[in-house]
ZAMARGU-4260 file (C-alpha; in steps of 0.2 Angstrom, whole numbers, plus 5000, padded with zeros to 4 digits):
<rodrens>
0) 5108/4373/5406 | 5092/4369/5398 | 5079/4381/5393 | 5058/4376/5394 | 5047/4387/5385
5) 5028/4381/5387 | 5012/4387/5385 | 5002/4387/5401 | 4983/4388/5402 | 4975/4401/5413
10) 4971/4388/5426 | 4985/4381/5437 | 4992/4369/5426 | 5009/4359/5427 | 5025/4358/5416
15) 5037/4344/5418 | 5056/4345/5414 | 5071/4334/5417 | 5084/4340/5426 | 5105/4335/5427
20) 5102/4324/5443 | 5087/4314/5439 | 5096/4299/5450 | 5095/4310/5466 | 5081/4317/5477
25) 5079/4335/5470 | 5070/4349/5476 | 5066/4365/5467 | 5066/4384/5470 | 5058/4397/5459
30) 5063/4415/5459 | 5048/4422/5452 | 5034/4421/5468 | 5019/4420/5454 | 5026/4401/5452
35) 5031/4386/5461 | 5039/4369/5456 | 5031/4354/5464 | 5043/4338/5471 | 5042/4329/5454
40) 5046/4345/5445 | 5027/4351/5440 | 5026/4371/5437 | 5011/4378/5444 | 5004/4396/5443
45) 5000/4404/5461 | 4991/4417/5455 | 4978/4420/5440 | 4986/4422/5423 | 4970/4425/5413
50) 4975/4442/5407 | 4994/4439/5405 | 4999/4441/5386 | 5017/4446/5389 | 5029/4431/5391
55) 5037/4429/5408 | 5055/4423/5412 | 5063/4417/5428 | 5075/4405/5435 | 5072/4388/5442
60) 5086/4380/5454 | 5088/4363/5457 | 5097/4356/5473 | 5100/4340/5477 | 5097/4331/5495
65) 5116/4338/5500 | 5112/4356/5497 | 5124/4355/5482 | 5120/4367/5468 | 5114/4355/5453
70) 5110/4367/5441 | 5100/4383/5436 | 5087/4384/5423 | 5081/4396/5414 | 5060/4397/5411
75) 5051/4406/5399 | 5032/4406/5398 | 5024/4413/5384 | 5004/4416/5383 | 4995/4414/5366
80) 4985/4429/5358 | 4967/4430/5358 | 4956/4438/5347 | 4944/4451/5354 | 4928/4459/5345
85) 4928/4476/5338 | 4915/4489/5345 | 4904/4484/5330 | 4905/4465/5337 | 4916/4461/5321
90) 4931/4450/5322 | 4949/4459/5316 | 4966/4451/5318 | 4977/4459/5333 | 4995/4467/5327
95) 5009/4458/5334 | 5017/4467/5350 | 5034/4476/5347 | 5041/4466/5363 | 5060/4459/5368
100) 5061/4449/5381 | 5076/4451/5395 | 5092/4442/5389 | 5103/4434/5398 | 5122/4431/5395
105) 5134/4422/5405 | 5150/4429/5410 | 5167/4423/5402 | 5158/4415/5387 | 5171/4404/5375
110) 5161/4411/5359 | 5164/4409/5345 | 5162/4428/5345 | 5150/4436/5337 | 5138/4427/5346
115) 5119/4429/5342 | 5108/4434/5355 | 5091/4436/5349 | 5082/4444/5333 | 5073/4460/5332
120) 5058/4459/5320 | 5045/4472/5315 | 5028/4466/5310 | 5030/4476/5295 | 5048/4469/5289
125) 5036/4460/5275 | 5029/4473/5267 | 5044/4486/5269 | 5062/4484/5269 | 5067/4488/5287
130) 5083/4494/5295 | 5088/4489/5313 | 5099/4499/5325 | 5102/4499/5346 | 5108/4512/5357
135) 5114/4515/5374 | 5130/4511/5385 | 5139/4496/5375 | 5133/4500/5359 | 5136/4516/5354
140) 5140/4521/5370 | 5156/4517/5382 | 5160/4506/5383 | 5159/4505/5363 | 5155/4490/5350
145) 5151/4477/5363 | 5134/4473/5355 | 5130/4475/5339 | 5115/4471/5326 | 5113/4467/5309
150) 5103/4480/5301 | 5093/4469/5287 | 5090/4454/5300 | 5089/4461/5316 | 5099/4449/5323
155) 5110/4456/5339 | 5127/4448/5345 | 5139/4451/5358 | 5157/4453/5353 | 5166/4446/5365
160) 5166/4440/5382 | 5157/4449/5396 | 5162/4451/5416 | 5150/4452/5428 | 5161/4460/5440
165) 5164/4474/5429 | 5146/4476/5424 | 5132/4466/5428 | 5118/4473/5417 | 5116/4484/5400
170) 5101/4495/5396 | 5100/4496/5375 | 5086/4504/5365 | 5080/4493/5346 | 5076/4505/5333
175) 5065/4499/5316 | 5067/4512/5302 | 5062/4512/5282 | 5076/4516/5271 | 5070/4534/5270
180) 5075/4534/5289 | 5058/4536/5295 | 5051/4526/5311 | 5042/4511/5308 | 5040/4506/5325
185) 5042/4514/5342 | 5059/4510/5352 | 5059/4496/5363 | 5071/4494/5378 | 5083/4479/5379
190) 5089/4473/5395 | 5104/4462/5395 | 5109/4453/5410 | 5126/4445/5413 | 5124/4429/5421
195) 5136/4427/5436 | 5147/4410/5434 | 5160/4407/5451 | 5175/4413/5443 | 5182/4423/5460
200) 5189/4417/5476 | 5184/4424/5491 | 5198/4437/5499 | 5201/4440/5518 | 5204/4460/5522
205) 5219/4455/5532 | 5231/4441/5531 | 5233/4441/5547 | 5220/4444/5561 | 5222/4448/5579
210) 5211/4443/5593 | 5213/4439/5612 | 5203/4432/5624 | 5206/4428/5644 | 5214/4413/5652
215) 5201/4400/5658 | 5188/4406/5648 | 5173/4395/5649 | 5168/4387/5630 | 5157/4397/5619
220) 5168/4415/5623 | 5168/4424/5607 | 5186/4431/5603 | 5186/4437/5586 | 5181/4438/5569
225) 5186/4436/5553 | 5179/4442/5537 | 5181/4438/5517 | 5173/4446/5503 | 5169/4436/5485
230) 5167/4448/5470 | 5155/4433/5463 | 5136/4438/5465 | 5130/4435/5484 | 5113/4431/5481
235) 5120/4415/5471 | 5131/4402/5478 | 5144/4409/5468 | 5146/4422/5482 | 5142/4414/5497
240) 5156/4411/5508 | 5157/4398/5520 | 5171/4397/5535 | 5181/4382/5541 | 5196/4380/5554
245) 5210/4369/5546 | 5223/4371/5559 | 5228/4376/5577 | 5246/4378/5583 | 5249/4373/5597
250) 5239/4357/5602 | 5238/4360/5620 | 5228/4356/5628 | 5220/4349/5613 | 5221/4352/5594
255) 5202/4359/5594 | 5204/4372/5606 | 5193/4384/5595 | 5177/4383/5583 | 5171/4397/5569
260) 5154/4400/5564 | 5155/4394/5543 | 5142/4409/5540 | 5149/4425/5551 | 5168/4420/5554
265) 5167/4423/5572 | 5180/4413/5582 | 5175/4408/5597 | 5181/4394/5610 | 5175/4377/5612
270) 5184/4368/5624 | 5190/4374/5643 | 5209/4372/5649 | 5215/4390/5642 | 5231/4392/5653
275) 5240/4408/5649 | 5255/4400/5660 | 5255/4385/5646 | 5254/4393/5632 | 5253/4413/5628
280) 5247/4413/5610 | 5237/4401/5596 | 5240/4402/5578 | 5224/4398/5569 | 5223/4394/5549
285) 5205/4400/5544 | 5199/4394/5525 | 5184/4403/5518 | 5179/4395/5502 | 5162/4401/5491
290) 5149/4390/5483 | 5145/4388/5502 | 5157/4379/5507 | 5158/4366/5493 | 5175/4358/5492
295) 5171/4350/5476 | 5167/4366/5467 | 5170/4381/5478 | 5186/4391/5478 | 5195/4394/5492
300) 5208/4405/5502 | 5216/4404/5519 | 5222/4419/5532 | 5229/4416/5549 | 5222/4422/5565
305) 5233/4426/5581 | 5224/4424/5596 | 5234/4431/5613 | 5228/4423/5630 | 5227/4436/5642
310) 5231/4435/5660 | 5219/4435/5673 | 5224/4434/5691 | 5223/4414/5695 | 5239/4411/5705
315) 5242/4419/5720 | 5257/4426/5725 | 5271/4414/5734 | 5285/4422/5746 | 5304/4418/5751
320) 5311/4425/5765 | 5329/4426/5762 | 5337/4445/5765 | 5321/4451/5762 | 5306/4443/5755
325) 5308/4435/5736 | 5294/4435/5729 | 5288/4421/5714 | 5271/4424/5705 | 5266/4414/5689
330) 5255/4428/5681 | 5260/4440/5667 | 5274/4450/5676 | 5273/4468/5677 | 5253/4466/5677
335) 5240/4470/5692 | 5239/4452/5693 | 5258/4448/5695 | 5262/4465/5705 | 5264/4462/5724
340) 5256/4471/5739 | 5265/4468/5754 | 5257/4470/5772 | 5265/4472/5790 | 5248/4463/5799
345) 5257/4460/5817 | 5273/4463/5827 | 5274/4481/5824 | 5261/4491/5835 | 5272/4506/5834
350) 5273/4507/5816 | 5293/4506/5815 | 5295/4497/5797 | 5288/4496/5780 | 5290/4484/5766
355) 5297/4493/5751 | 5291/4485/5734 | 5305/4481/5720 | 5298/4489/5704 | 5309/4477/5694
360) 5309/4461/5703 | 5293/4463/5714 | 5304/4458/5729 | 5300/4466/5745 | 5313/4474/5758
365) 5310/4478/5777 | 5314/4496/5779 | 5315/4507/5796 | 5304/4522/5793 | 5302/4527/5814
370) 5318/4528/5826 | 5322/4512/5835 | 5324/4512/5852 | 5337/4498/5860 | 5331/4503/5877
375) 5313/4500/5875 | 5311/4484/5863 | 5328/4477/5855 | 5318/4464/5844 | 5303/4461/5835
380) 5293/4449/5825 | 5284/4454/5811 | 5269/4444/5802 | 5270/4449/5783 | 5256/4447/5771
385) 5258/4448/5752 | 5245/4448/5738 | 5242/4454/5722 | 5236/4470/5716 | 5221/4463/5707
390) 5210/4451/5717 | 5210/4432/5713 | 5200/4424/5698 | 5184/4419/5707 | 5184/4400/5705
395) 5203/4398/5709 | 5204/4386/5724 | 5219/4394/5730 | 5222/4407/5743 | 5222/4425/5737
400) 5238/4427/5748 | 5251/4422/5756 | 5261/4427/5772 | 5278/4424/5780 | 5286/4429/5798
405) 5301/4438/5801 | 5312/4440/5816 | 5321/4455/5819 | 5336/4459/5832 | 5339/4477/5837
410) 5359/4482/5840 | 5363/4494/5853 | 5372/4509/5848 | 5380/4524/5859 | 5366/4535/5858
415) 5368/4557/5859 | 5362/4564/5875 | 5345/4570/5876 | 5341/4589/5883 | 5322/4583/5890
420) 5318/4603/5885 | 5323/4608/5868 | 5322/4623/5867 | 5322/4628/5884 | 5313/4644/5888
425) 5318/4654/5904 | 5310/4672/5907 | 5319/4687/5916 | 5318/4704/5917 | 5331/4714/5907
430) 5346/4721/5915 | 5352/4705/5926 | 5368/4709/5932 | 5384/4697/5928 | 5388/4680/5938
435) 5368/4678/5940 | 5362/4660/5940 | 5349/4658/5926 | 5346/4639/5923 | 5353/4621/5924
440) 5351/4614/5907 | 5356/4596/5909 | 5354/4582/5897 | 5349/4564/5899 | 5358/4548/5894
445) 5348/4537/5884 | 5359/4522/5884 | 5353/4518/5903 | 5361/4502/5903 | 5378/4510/5902
450) 5387/4521/5915 | 5394/4536/5906 | 5398/4555/5910 | 5391/4569/5899 | 5400/4585/5899
455) 5394/4602/5893 | 5402/4617/5883 | 5394/4633/5873 | 5392/4630/5854 | 5384/4648/5852
460) 5381/4664/5861 | 5379/4680/5849 | 5381/4692/5863 | 5393/4680/5874 | 5382/4685/5888
465) 5382/4667/5896 | 5393/4654/5903 | 5390/4634/5908 | 5396/4623/5918 | 5406/4609/5911
470) 5399/4595/5924 | 5381/4600/5930 | 5376/4611/5914 | 5372/4629/5926 | 5370/4642/5915
475) 5377/4661/5921 | 5378/4677/5915 | 5394/4685/5912 | 5387/4701/5907 | 5371/4713/5910
480) 5357/4706/5897 | 5350/4722/5888 | 5333/4718/5880 | 5339/4732/5868 | 5352/4724/5860
485) 5356/4721/5842 | 5356/4702/5847 | 5338/4702/5854 | 5325/4693/5841 | 5307/4697/5848
490) 5313/4700/5864 | 5322/4682/5864 | 5338/4678/5865 | 5344/4661/5860 | 5362/4653/5864
495) 5364/4633/5861 | 5374/4621/5869 | 5382/4604/5868 | 5382/4587/5879 | 5395/4575/5875
500) 5396/4558/5884 | 5412/4548/5884 | 5407/4533/5875 | 5414/4525/5860 | 5414/4534/5850
505) 5408/4549/5858 | 5389/4554/5855 | 5384/4573/5856 | 5369/4581/5858 | 5363/4599/5855
510) 5350/4608/5865 | 5344/4627/5863 | 5340/4637/5877 | 5330/4655/5875 | 5330/4669/5886
515) 5313/4681/5885 | 5317/4696/5893 | 5303/4705/5901 | 5307/4725/5896 | 5310/4737/5910
520) 5309/4756/5907 | 5328/4760/5905 | 5328/4770/5889 | 5322/4788/5888 | 5311/4796/5874
525) 5319/4805/5860 | 5313/4819/5849 | 5310/4815/5831 | 5314/4826/5822 | 5329/4835/5825
530) 5328/4851/5811 | 5314/4860/5807 | 5307/4874/5797 | 5295/4888/5800 | 5289/4903/5792
535) 5294/4921/5802 | 5274/4925/5803 | 5264/4913/5811 | 5249/4917/5797 | 5260/4911/5784
540) 5266/4892/5782 | 5262/4875/5794 | 5265/4870/5811 | 5279/4858/5814 | 5272/4840/5820
545) 5284/4831/5831 | 5286/4813/5840 | 5297/4803/5850 | 5305/4786/5847 | 5309/4775/5863
550) 5320/4760/5862 | 5309/4753/5876 | 5291/4743/5871 | 5275/4746/5878 | 5268/4751/5891
555) 5286/4760/5893 | 5287/4770/5876 | 5272/4781/5872 | 5260/4790/5874 | 5273/4805/5877
560) 5270/4820/5883 | 5278/4836/5876 | 5282/4850/5884 | 5293/4869/5883 | 5304/4871/5901
565) 5302/4887/5908 | 5321/4888/5904 | 5326/4898/5895 | 5310/4910/5895 | 5311/4913/5876
570) 5304/4893/5872 | 5288/4898/5880 | 5288/4916/5873 | 5289/4911/5856 | 5284/4894/5855
575) 5269/4883/5858 | 5266/4866/5857 | 5247/4857/5854 | 5244/4839/5857 | 5238/4830/5842
580) 5236/4813/5849 | 5246/4801/5859 | 5261/4800/5850 | 5261/4816/5839 | 5261/4834/5843
585) 5263/4852/5834 | 5276/4865/5836 | 5271/4883/5833 | 5274/4902/5835 | 5267/4910/5848
590) 5270/4928/5842 | 5265/4935/5825 | 5283/4938/5820 | 5300/4931/5824 | 5316/4937/5815
595) 5322/4923/5802 | 5336/4915/5808 | 5342/4898/5817 | 5335/4895/5834 | 5337/4878/5847
600) 5321/4875/5854 | 5321/4865/5871 | 5308/4853/5872 | 5305/4841/5886 | 5297/4821/5881
605) 5291/4809/5894 | 5286/4792/5891 | 5273/4781/5899 | 5283/4771/5910 | 5283/4767/5927
610) 5291/4778/5932 | 5290/4789/5920 | 5308/4794/5910 | 5310/4811/5904 | 5322/4818/5891
615) 5325/4834/5887 | 5330/4837/5865 | 5333/4852/5856 | 5325/4854/5842 | 5332/4865/5827
620) 5321/4877/5819 | 5326/4887/5805 | 5314/4903/5804 | 5313/4910/5787 | 5303/4922/5776
625) 5289/4913/5766 | 5278/4916/5751 | 5260/4917/5747 | 5261/4899/5748 | 5270/4896/5764
630) 5286/4890/5755 | 5303/4898/5760 | 5312/4911/5747 | 5329/4906/5741 | 5334/4924/5750
635) 5326/4918/5766 | 5336/4902/5765 | 5352/4910/5763 | 5349/4919/5778 | 5342/4904/5788
640) 5359/4896/5783 | 5368/4911/5796 | 5375/4922/5779 | 5374/4942/5782 | 5372/4955/5768
645) 5392/4957/5766 | 5394/4939/5766 | 5379/4938/5752 | 5388/4951/5742 | 5405/4944/5743
650) 5398/4928/5737 | 5390/4936/5722 | 5406/4946/5718 | 5415/4930/5718 | 5403/4920/5707
655) 5404/4936/5692 | 5422/4936/5693 | 5424/4917/5690 | 5411/4917/5677 | 5422/4933/5669
660) 5438/4920/5670 | 5429/4907/5661 | 5422/4918/5647 | 5439/4925/5644 | 5448/4909/5643
665) 5435/4902/5630 | 5438/4918/5618 | 5458/4915/5621 | 5455/4898/5617 | 5444/4901/5600
670) 5456/4915/5596 | 5471/4903/5596 | 5462/4889/5587 | 5458/4903/5573 | 5476/4906/5572
675) 5480/4887/5572 | 5469/4885/5557 | 5477/4900/5545 | 5495/4892/5549 | 5502/4878/5539
680) 5516/4875/5553 | 5514/4861/5566 | 5524/4870/5579 | 5529/4889/5583 | 5543/4898/5577
685) 5550/4900/5594 | 5551/4880/5595 | 5557/4878/5576 | 5574/4868/5578 | 5576/4866/5560
690) 5594/4869/5550 | 5602/4872/5568 | 5620/4866/5573 | 5620/4866/5592 | 5638/4866/5597
695) 5642/4860/5616 | 5657/4863/5625 | 5669/4848/5627 | 5675/4838/5642 | 5694/4833/5644
700) 5699/4816/5642 | 5703/4805/5659 | 5719/4805/5667 | 5726/4792/5655 | 5719/4799/5641
705) 5725/4816/5640 | 5740/4814/5623 | 5727/4815/5609 | 5722/4829/5599 | 5704/4836/5604
710) 5703/4846/5589 | 5697/4832/5580 | 5684/4830/5587 | 5679/4850/5587 | 5669/4857/5571
715) 5683/4867/5560 | 5680/4885/5559 | 5686/4885/5542 | 5695/4871/5530 | 5711/4881/5527
720) 5718/4866/5538 | 5713/4855/5525 | 5717/4862/5509 | 5732/4868/5515 | 5737/4848/5513
725) 5746/4840/5500 | 5740/4834/5486 | 5739/4817/5488 | 5740/4818/5506 | 5723/4819/5512
730) 5710/4809/5524 | 5697/4799/5515 | 5684/4801/5527 | 5686/4820/5525 | 5672/4831/5516
735) 5680/4833/5498 | 5685/4850/5494 | 5676/4856/5481 | 5664/4870/5478 | 5649/4870/5489
740) 5631/4868/5481 | 5622/4884/5485 | 5607/4880/5497 | 5593/4892/5499 | 5598/4906/5515
745) 5586/4902/5527 | 5576/4921/5532 | 5580/4928/5550 | 5561/4926/5552 | 5551/4911/5541
750) 5536/4917/5535 | 5522/4904/5537 | 5517/4906/5520 | 5533/4903/5512 | 5540/4887/5523
755) 5534/4873/5511 | 5543/4881/5496 | 5559/4883/5507 | 5559/4866/5513 | 5557/4859/5494
760) 5570/4870/5488 | 5582/4864/5502 | 5579/4846/5498 | 5584/4848/5480 | 5601/4858/5483
765) 5604/4842/5495 | 5602/4831/5482 | 5613/4838/5471 | 5627/4840/5483 | 5641/4828/5482
770) 5648/4834/5497 | 5632/4831/5508 | 5636/4815/5518 | 5638/4801/5520 | 5652/4800/5511
775) 5656/4783/5501 | 5673/4779/5510 | 5681/4769/5523 | 5682/4779/5539 | 5698/4779/5547
780) 5700/4785/5566 | 5716/4793/5576 | 5726/4784/5585 | 5718/4792/5605 | 5734/4788/5615
785) 5740/4775/5627 | 5740/4769/5644 | 5723/4766/5645 | 5717/4753/5660 | 5705/4746/5646
790) 5719/4738/5638 | 5719/4732/5619 | 5704/4730/5611 | 5713/4715/5603 | 5710/4707/5620
795) 5693/4702/5615 | 5697/4688/5605 | 5685/4675/5601 | 5686/4655/5601 | 5675/4644/5592
800) 5678/4632/5605 | 5667/4629/5621 | 5654/4644/5626 | 5657/4660/5636 | 5645/4667/5647
805) 5637/4683/5642 | 5625/4688/5655 | 5636/4702/5663 | 5631/4709/5647 | 5612/4711/5657
810) 5620/4721/5670 | 5628/4736/5661 | 5613/4745/5657 | 5602/4749/5644 | 5617/4753/5633
815) 5622/4736/5630 | 5606/4726/5631 | 5606/4724/5612 | 5622/4715/5614 | 5614/4706/5629
820) 5600/4702/5618 | 5612/4694/5604 | 5626/4686/5614 | 5620/4682/5632 | 5602/4673/5623
825) 5592/4686/5635 | 5581/4692/5620 | 5568/4683/5611 | 5574/4676/5593
</rodrens>
């Protein structure tokens, strides 16, 4: 980089300088609009600079004919000082200004450091000893100590390489003071600009870009845009990025199907012939180079652009008839451009058929959607057209659809007989007697080309009122038809019948017969309600509302007529009926007072039939005394129930006796409970069987067992027979003859308070009694005689060889259950 400092006169003058590319044709550009550079390198002032006194600094760029950067030149223009006259027309020297022009420092400088940038000097440094200092970011503020200044000479230096991408400029302030710290010059601003160097490669935002373009797109169709960023100064060539395509994969139909805008990175088509059915995706390597794309001086980086080819409907469908319609379409599957739409355009005027499309294979299947009658049409020829859901793209020379003819043959089967009128509705008055012919319910055989016989039978007949002739379908009654039957639904009786032909296999048809029964007046009206309650005095209470129910329907039911019969005479003497409307009337007392009791009031009810039917119903009226509100009193209700005074008194006495017994029982239970709480005994004294020896009479032995001494089994009255035996001759199983222990004597009537003490004393005596059983000796039993039919016990021998069946022990009863469990194997282990 060369610097030129020339003095420029006031008017237009030129200054020439040499460039590093003199051998080439060079053009120049100035960064300051006040100056321009001619083709020969002359510098021209475009404005009046007569009054300018401060230095001007700007950049000049020289380019060769290839638009490659040759060099950047920094130009500094200074203007000579002019002497001005004083107000007294005298001449005096003007003080030199305390001014420092902007300082430009290239980034990434290799030093050596510190590197002197500029010298600051005051006009007074020759007369006074001046000390210089700088302040601001980069000096005494973060980032500190990048710039330093010699306080004596005023030389300011940079201490390390600068990075424009970290910080592009610095603003410092220079100070001049004397040795006492007095300010000798006002602070001046120092502007330091970091000159950019091409030290950063372009970086793509993504390493892989995805875009798409429709097939058959015209040249010039925009596809996508890639973007790279260069950290260098974008106002210079260092940060200006240029794009180019390095490669395209695959090279079908040609290697250069796409182009890219070098400045914007927009990718577009450049050739025709994009076909998704041949290539569904292209991979393009894009290169971004700074220095406006200079391969000699610029830095580069690459990214991949994947371009998917989207499908359009440029292939019409093709259909193959084979067990249905097999579909072929070269467009992308499962898209509107591939999905098939089948239409039947001829041969099916009645709409018997439709075509269902398989969503997976796109094949079509002809299905029957409306029953086909062989007797009417035994063959069809369908014209089928298939197209896509999406319209065929414009400019495609092919037809948008494909067509095929389908021949369908109908096979005959045995059809079920058909009832022409189904359901068949007939109308009759109710009361039709049995064996009455109602109608002939015959069916027709659709198989006109086959002679077959039809037989009839009954399927459902809820009331069993009907029967059908097996051969001709004539229906007759078997009982009287009653409209009021529970089997009637809205005056209609419904029955179903079967018609079966003799085809192979037989076919069955079902017909429904509905009999509408017209109502006749055959049911008398019935009074509602059957019972009522009336006060004995007519001024109290309310009248009784009465109506009637009739199983018949209008006009054979209401309105009703309510009357009191002439017999018995008490009916009209005591009661009166007044009409409310067509279906309701009121019954009330005619006389002021009627004795309480139960009355049976006959009422004659007539319906509106032609002729009308009448019925005398009895209304049970309970007449009772009432309170002021017209409600029947309790005594009155009892009286109405038919009980006299004596009966009422008897009932009251029984109630009192029952309550007294309940009270007595409660008191007795309470007292009994209190006594139990004061006694520690668990049982009553009369139920106490403790210390009692029960003696039972013995029965003699059997006929064969009468020769043994039963006295051995009896309780001895004394021990004399034992004590009289000689010494040493004594049964070892007898009780030892020694002085017995003294057991406490139980009182005749034990007192509840000492029963615990009595038990403890008895237990203590038993523990200290050596004669108390059980005796620790071998028990020896006397001989019981001979001649027993049971035989010797020794006959119950055992053998280790073989197994013996002991299951018969289960039949000997509960006493032998343990033996049965041990030997018979019937019990659980």
